[in-house]
N, C-alpha and C positions, 0 to 999 in steps of 0.2 A: 541794450540784446536782444537780440537775434535772431531767429523761434526758423529752425530749418524745417525749407515742403518738404511735407509730405508725398511717397513717391507711391506710385501705383502700381499694385500691385502686379505681375507678369503674368498674368494668364498664363501664356503660350511655354512657359517651363514650372517644373516643378525642383525642388530640391533632390528630389528621390524619390523612384515609384514606391509605392505600397508595399509595406512587409504583405506577403499571406502567410498568415502563421503556417506552425512550423504543426500544432499538435492540433486539433480539431477535436471544440467544443465537447460532443462526446464523450472523442477517448482520453478524453481530460479526466471531463467527470471517476471515468469504466477505471483508468492508472492512478485516481487521487483513493476511488475506497481501497486500493491494496496499502500508500503509504500512510492512508486514518488508521486501516492495520493496524503500521507496525509504528506506529507510534506512539503507540500507547507499549509501558515499559516493563507490566504484565503477562501482553502477549507476546515482547521481543521472549520474554521466559520463560517461555511457553516454547515460540520456538526454538529457541534452546536444545531445553533439557529435549523433547521431540527430538531432532537431530542427533542428539545424543544417549540415548534412550538404545538396550539392543536394538537388534531388528528393524531401526530404526524405526519404533513405533511405541505406542504408550495411554492404557489406559486411563482411561480422569481421573478413574481413584484413583494413582502414583502419581496425579496432577492438581493434588489437593493440598496436598502437607508442603509442597519445597517453598509456595508464596505463601501461605501462615496466612490463603483464603480457603473463604467459607466455597463448597458447591455447586451451589447458581453459583456464584461471576465468576466460577473459576470455567464454569461451557457455558454461561455469556460470550465471557472471554474466548474462547475456540469454536463461536457460531462466526461470529467476527472472523475470525483469520478462517471459518473455511471458509465463508460466504466470498470475501474475497480472493478463494483462489489459491490458500497458501495450504491450509492441508486436511487431506481426506478426512474420510470424521467412516466407519466401520462398527458397526453395533451385532456384538456379538451376545445373546445375554441377555443377560444385565445391565451387561457393558457395552460405552461404546471406548474402540481404540482411538485414534490418532496419528496420521501418519504423514510429514512431505508431500503435500503433489511435484510428482516428481520432476524436475526443472523448475521450481515455481523460484526459488530462490535467486538463481540468474536469470526470467525471466526479467525479476527486480533490478535489477543490475541494468540489465541491456537499455533499461525505461534508463533508466537513470544517463546511461550510452549517451543511449539517444537522443537528448536533451539537449 
């Protein structure tokens, strides 16, 4: 049995140029926050409820029953959606009202389209 001779690597040529990342690490981190927020079924439902609400906003008091979750849990999910830039929070008296950030869902679609 004969062995094949070892070939020296050709240092003059490369098979292809190194790929530059289309998405930088910092930008990927910011975008991941949005997708993490959307990755929870309860948060998706909250977005859906707020979007479908009359006047485009919902009081936190109206969001606990449809999800069958306690107020602290719903508030936690809403906080994540606000931090991700998907919902806007407005305090009125003792209640907080939530509405979609204008263009936020279009931005999410744009992130996916740009990949």
